[in-house]
C-alpha positions in Angstrom: 172.9 -42.2 25.8 176.6 -41.5 25.5 179.6 -42.9 23.6 183.2 -42.2 24.5 186.5 -42.8 22.5 189.5 -42.4 24.7 193.3 -42.2 24.5 194.9 -42.5 27.9 198.4 -41.5 28.8 198.1 -41.8 32.5 195.4 -42.5 35.1 194.7 -38.8 35.6 195.4 -37.6 32.1 193.4 -38.5 29.0 191.6 -37.1 26.0 188.2 -38.2 24.7 185.7 -37.4 22.1 182.1 -37.3 23.5 178.7 -37.6 22.0 175.8 -37.3 24.4 172.0 -36.7 24.0 169.0 -36.6 26.4 165.9 -34.9 27.5 167.6 -32.0 29.4 171.1 -30.9 30.2 170.1 -30.8 33.9 170.0 -34.6 33.8 173.8 -34.7 33.3 174.1 -33.8 37.0 173.8 -37.4 37.9 176.7 -38.3 35.6 179.0 -35.3 36.1 178.0 -33.7 39.4 177.7 -30.4 37.6 174.6 -28.2 38.0 173.4 -27.4 34.4 170.2 -25.6 33.4 167.0 -27.3 32.4 166.8 -27.3 28.6 164.7 -28.9 25.9 165.9 -32.2 24.4 169.5 -31.9 23.2 172.3 -33.6 21.3 175.9 -32.5 21.9 179.4 -33.4 20.7 182.7 -32.1 22.4 186.3 -33.0 23.0 187.3 -33.5 26.6 190.8 -33.5 28.1 191.6 -34.3 31.7 194.7 -32.9 33.4 194.6 -34.0 37.1 191.7 -32.2 38.6 191.0 -30.0 35.6 188.7 -31.0 32.8 188.7 -29.0 29.5 185.5 -29.2 27.4 186.4 -27.8 24.1 184.7 -27.5 20.7 181.3 -27.9 22.2 178.7 -28.3 19.4 175.1 -28.7 20.7 171.5 -28.4 19.6 169.0 -27.8 22.3 165.5 -27.7 20.9 165.9 -25.3 18.0 168.9 -23.4 19.7 172.5 -24.0 18.7 175.2 -23.8 21.4 179.0 -23.7 21.1 182.1 -22.7 23.0 184.7 -23.9 25.5 184.5 -24.7 29.2 186.9 -25.5 32.0 185.9 -27.6 35.1 188.0 -27.4 38.2 187.2 -30.1 40.8 190.1 -29.4 43.1 187.9 -27.8 45.7 184.8 -29.0 47.6 182.5 -27.3 45.1 183.3 -27.7 41.4 184.0 -24.5 39.5 182.8 -24.1 35.9 184.3 -21.3 33.8 184.4 -20.4 30.1 182.3 -18.8 27.3 179.4 -20.1 25.3 177.4 -18.6 22.4 174.6 -19.2 20.0 174.1 -18.2 16.4 170.4 -18.4 16.9 168.5 -18.6 20.2 164.9 -19.7 19.9 163.1 -17.8 22.7 160.7 -20.5 23.5 163.6 -22.8 24.4 164.1 -20.7 27.5 160.8 -21.9 28.8 162.2 -24.7 31.0 164.5 -22.3 32.8 161.5 -20.5 34.3 159.2 -23.5 34.5 157.5 -23.3 31.1 157.9 -25.3 28.0 157.4 -29.0 27.3 160.0 -30.0 29.9 157.6 -29.0 32.7 153.9 -28.9 31.7 151.9 -27.4 34.5 148.3 -26.1 34.1 148.0 -22.6 35.3 145.5 -19.7 35.1 148.4 -17.2 35.4 150.8 -15.8 32.8 153.7 -15.9 35.2 154.9 -19.6 35.6 153.9 -21.4 38.8 156.2 -24.4 38.2 158.5 -25.0 41.1 162.1 -23.9 40.5 164.6 -26.4 41.9 167.4 -24.0 43.0 168.9 -26.2 45.7 171.5 -27.5 43.3 172.9 -24.0 42.9 174.7 -24.6 46.2 176.6 -27.6 44.6 178.4 -25.9 41.7 180.1 -22.5 41.3 180.4 -20.9 37.8 181.7 -17.9 35.9 180.5 -18.2 32.3 179.9 -15.7 29.6 177.1 -16.2 27.1 175.9 -14.3 23.9 173.3 -15.0 21.3 173.8 -13.3 17.9 170.1 -13.6 16.9 166.9 -14.5 18.7 163.7 -16.0 17.2 160.6 -14.9 19.1 157.0 -14.9 18.1 155.9 -12.3 20.7 158.9 -9.9 21.3 161.0 -7.9 18.8 164.3 -9.4 20.2 167.5 -9.4 18.2 170.3 -10.5 20.5 171.3 -11.4 24.1 174.4 -11.1 26.2 175.1 -11.9 29.8 177.6 -13.1 32.4 176.4 -16.1 34.5 177.9 -16.2 38.0 177.1 -18.8 40.6 178.9 -18.5 43.9 177.9 -20.3 47.1 174.3 -20.7 46.1 173.8 -17.2 44.7 173.1 -16.9 40.9 173.7 -13.6 39.3 173.0 -12.7 35.6 174.9 -9.4 35.4 175.0 -7.7 33.1 171.9 -9.0 31.3 171.1 -7.3 28.0 168.5 -8.0 25.3 168.8 -6.0 22.1 165.6 -5.2 20.3 164.9 -4.0 16.8 165.0 -0.6 18.3 166.3 -0.1 21.8 167.3 -2.6 24.5 166.3 -4.1 27.8 169.3 -4.3 30.3 169.9 -4.9 33.9 170.6 -7.7 36.3 168.9 -10.8 37.8 169.8 -12.3 41.2 168.6 -15.6 42.7 169.7 -16.2 46.3 169.2 -20.0 46.9 171.1 -20.2 50.1 167.9 -20.9 52.0 165.2 -23.5 51.2 163.0 -20.9 49.5 164.9 -18.7 47.1 164.8 -14.9 46.9 164.8 -13.3 43.5 165.8 -9.7 42.7 165.3 -8.0 39.3 166.7 -4.6 38.2 165.6 -4.1 34.6 165.9 -1.0 32.5 164.1 -0.3 29.2 165.7 2.3 27.0 165.2 3.8 23.5 162.3 1.5 22.7 159.6 2.9 20.4 156.3 2.6 22.2 154.5 1.8 19.0 156.6 -1.4 18.6 154.3 -3.1 21.2 151.1 -2.3 19.3 150.1 -5.0 16.9 148.3 -4.1 13.7 148.6 -1.2 11.2 146.8 1.4 13.3 149.3 2.6 15.9 147.7 5.6 17.7 150.7 6.4 19.9 154.4 7.0 19.1 157.4 8.0 21.2 160.5 6.6 22.9 159.7 4.5 26.0 162.1 4.6 29.0 161.4 2.5 32.1 163.0 0.8 35.1 161.7 -1.9 37.4 163.4 -2.8 40.7 161.6 -5.7 42.4 162.5 -8.3 45.0 160.4 -11.3 46.1 160.7 -14.7 47.8 159.2 -17.8 46.4 159.9 -21.1 44.7 158.4 -20.1 41.3 158.2 -17.0 39.2 154.6 -16.3 40.2 155.3 -17.0 43.9 158.2 -14.5 44.0 156.1 -11.9 42.1 153.2 -12.4 44.5 155.1 -10.9 47.4 157.5 -8.6 45.5 158.5 -5.2 46.9 160.1 -2.4 45.0 159.2 0.2 42.4 158.4 0.6 38.7 158.7 3.8 36.6 157.8 4.3 33.0 158.3 7.5 30.9 157.6 8.6 27.3 159.4 12.0 27.3 157.8 13.1 24.1 156.0 11.7 21.1 152.7 11.8 19.2 149.2 10.6 19.6 146.3 10.2 17.1 144.0 13.1 17.7 141.1 10.7 18.0 142.9 8.8 20.9 143.8 12.0 22.7 140.2 13.2 22.5 138.9 9.7 23.5 140.9 9.8 26.7 139.1 13.1 27.3 135.9 11.1 27.1 134.5 12.8 24.0 133.6 9.4 22.7 131.4 10.5 19.8 134.2 12.8 18.5 136.7 9.9 18.8 134.4 7.6 16.8 133.7 10.1 14.1 137.4 10.8 13.6 138.1 7.0 13.4 135.2 6.3 11.0 136.1 9.1 8.7 139.7 8.0 8.5 141.0 11.0 10.3 144.7 10.3 11.1 145.5 13.8 12.4 148.1 13.8 15.2 148.6 15.8 18.4 151.8 16.2 20.3 152.4 14.1 23.3 154.2 16.5 25.6 155.1 13.8 28.2 153.8 10.7 29.9 154.9 9.5 33.3 153.7 6.5 35.4 155.3 5.4 38.6 154.3 2.7 41.0 155.3 1.4 44.4 155.2 -2.4 44.9 154.3 -3.8 48.3 153.6 -7.5 48.7 152.9 -8.0 45.1 150.6 -5.0 44.7 151.7 -2.1 42.5 150.0 1.1 43.6 150.2 4.3 41.5 152.2 7.2 42.8 151.8 9.3 39.7 150.2 8.8 36.3 150.1 11.7 33.9 149.6 11.8 30.1 149.9 15.3 28.7 148.8 16.2 25.2 148.0 19.5 23.5 144.2 19.2 23.8 143.9 17.0 27.0 145.8 16.3 30.2 145.1 12.9 31.6 145.6 12.1 35.3 145.4 8.5 36.4 145.4 6.3 39.5 145.0 2.6 40.4 146.7 -0.7 41.0 148.4 -3.6 39.2 148.1 -6.8 41.1 151.0 -9.4 40.6 149.3 -11.9 42.9 146.2 -12.5 40.8 147.4 -10.8 37.6 144.7 -8.2 37.5 144.7 -4.4 37.1 142.3 -1.7 38.1 143.2 1.7 36.6 141.3 4.9 36.1 142.1 7.7 33.7 140.4 11.1 33.9 140.8 13.4 30.9 140.8 17.2 31.5 140.5 19.4 28.4 142.6 22.5 28.1 140.3 24.4 25.7 136.7 25.4 25.7 134.3 22.4 24.9 130.7 23.0 24.3 129.7 19.4 24.9 131.7 17.3 27.3 130.6 14.4 29.5 133.2 14.2 32.2 133.4 10.5 32.8 136.6 8.6 33.6 138.0 5.8 31.5 138.5 2.5 33.4 140.9 -0.3 32.6 140.2 -3.4 34.7 140.2 -7.2 34.8 142.9 -9.8 34.0 146.1 -9.0 32.2 145.2 -11.4 29.5 141.7 -9.9 28.8 141.5 -6.4 30.3 138.2 -4.5 29.9 138.2 -0.9 28.7 135.2 1.2 29.6 133.7 4.5 30.7 132.5 4.9 34.2 129.1 6.4 33.6 128.3 7.6 37.2 129.5 11.3 36.8 128.0 11.5 33.3 124.6 10.3 34.5 124.7 12.8 37.4 125.7 15.6 35.0 122.8 14.7 32.7 120.4 14.8 35.7 121.6 18.3 36.6 121.1 19.4 32.9 117.6 18.0 33.0 116.8 19.8 36.2 118.1 23.1 34.9 116.1 22.6 31.7 112.9 22.7 33.7 113.8 26.2 34.8 115.4 27.5 31.7 116.2 25.6 28.4 119.4 27.6 28.0 120.6 26.8 31.6 120.6 23.1 30.7 123.5 23.7 28.3 125.6 25.0 31.2 125.9 21.6 32.7 127.7 20.3 29.6 130.0 23.3 29.0 133.6 22.7 30.0 135.6 25.9 30.1 138.8 23.9 29.5 140.9 25.1 32.4 143.3 22.2 32.7 146.9 23.4 32.7 149.9 21.8 31.0 151.8 19.3 33.1 155.2 20.5 34.2 157.1 18.0 32.2 160.6 19.1 33.1 160.3 18.3 36.9 158.3 15.2 36.2 161.0 13.8 33.9 163.7 14.8 36.4 161.9 12.9 39.2 161.4 9.9 37.0 165.2 10.0 36.2 165.9 10.1 39.9 163.8 7.0 40.3 166.0 5.2 37.8 164.3 5.6 34.5 167.0 6.1 31.9 165.7 9.5 30.7 168.0 11.4 28.4 168.4 15.1 28.6 166.2 17.4 26.5 169.1 18.2 24.1 169.8 14.6 23.4 166.1 13.8 22.9 165.7 16.7 20.5 168.7 15.6 18.5 167.4 12.1 18.2 163.9 13.0 17.4 162.8 12.6 13.7 162.4 15.7 11.8 158.9 16.5 10.5 
């Protein structure tokens, strides 16, 4: 509903105080002709002044779900396509209130077995309004992400939406980049260029036991066509690179990736919190038609070098990764079996591929028939793995867009022991 108190001085010049509420700001399109985003239920007051073909919307004070919104806007209807300019801000942005923008939330309930929303994005209206609007949120409330603030510039020109720059501040570090939605055709094309910088990897590990530490740097450049987030991801092309230039790992975890499972368990059960240096970790993927295939996966610690391979599927939201630990030092007992990580994103399964270990045991048994001491040889690992050449690996990752700092900057920022 809406109430209006007016004071007219001429047919094309007037001022008004406006109070309006409804299920979504997008519904105001039928009243104003402006394309506004889908939102939770809202209530808004503002002062409006018309001067010919210019409309000034000042002192906006709105509540959308749990998110407040304020600022000033100018609407120019002198051309065929209205132009919306101005600046808006929120003291507190409730992250779940962004759900309707990407097809989630109560405004668009759709049952889905995927994490990425399948709700159809109605982008055709982007061709009916142009806009240049700045937005910033001082604080963000999120249950799942350690977000602290958001700033972006919203540009809509001739059916092309750009959020550039787009920056989320986290408790430590930030996510920045740009989002582009080209809606000039019936099925939109979405492009994402996102950078993760100065984020502590342990931030994403829930619980008190955090077996890995270090600064995570990453970049994703993806483009896909589709009328939902999931549809666009399902045929996305591009690349993804992630780097932890240096850090630390619980000794038990480093040994576990080397498939010395019994040692890992004994360290955990005994409360051993000893650490080992993480020299570097690099993972890079090529995306083709929604399938991310590994180009390089290396985790290098003092006792073990881990090489990996596999795929991450954006179409059915599954992964199939394999990690092989290679010890650098002599090991008397070592079952050389790879670690596997497979299944759905929501419930991945972590396991040990027993095939090589079983074969190794068979060799040991056969040797034991000839000589009891020979059986031991099948399980001795001389530990010949070499250190990964971290310098060139990090340089290559930087060339691929990961915001990796120089060694001098990293060392200056590293905490002293």
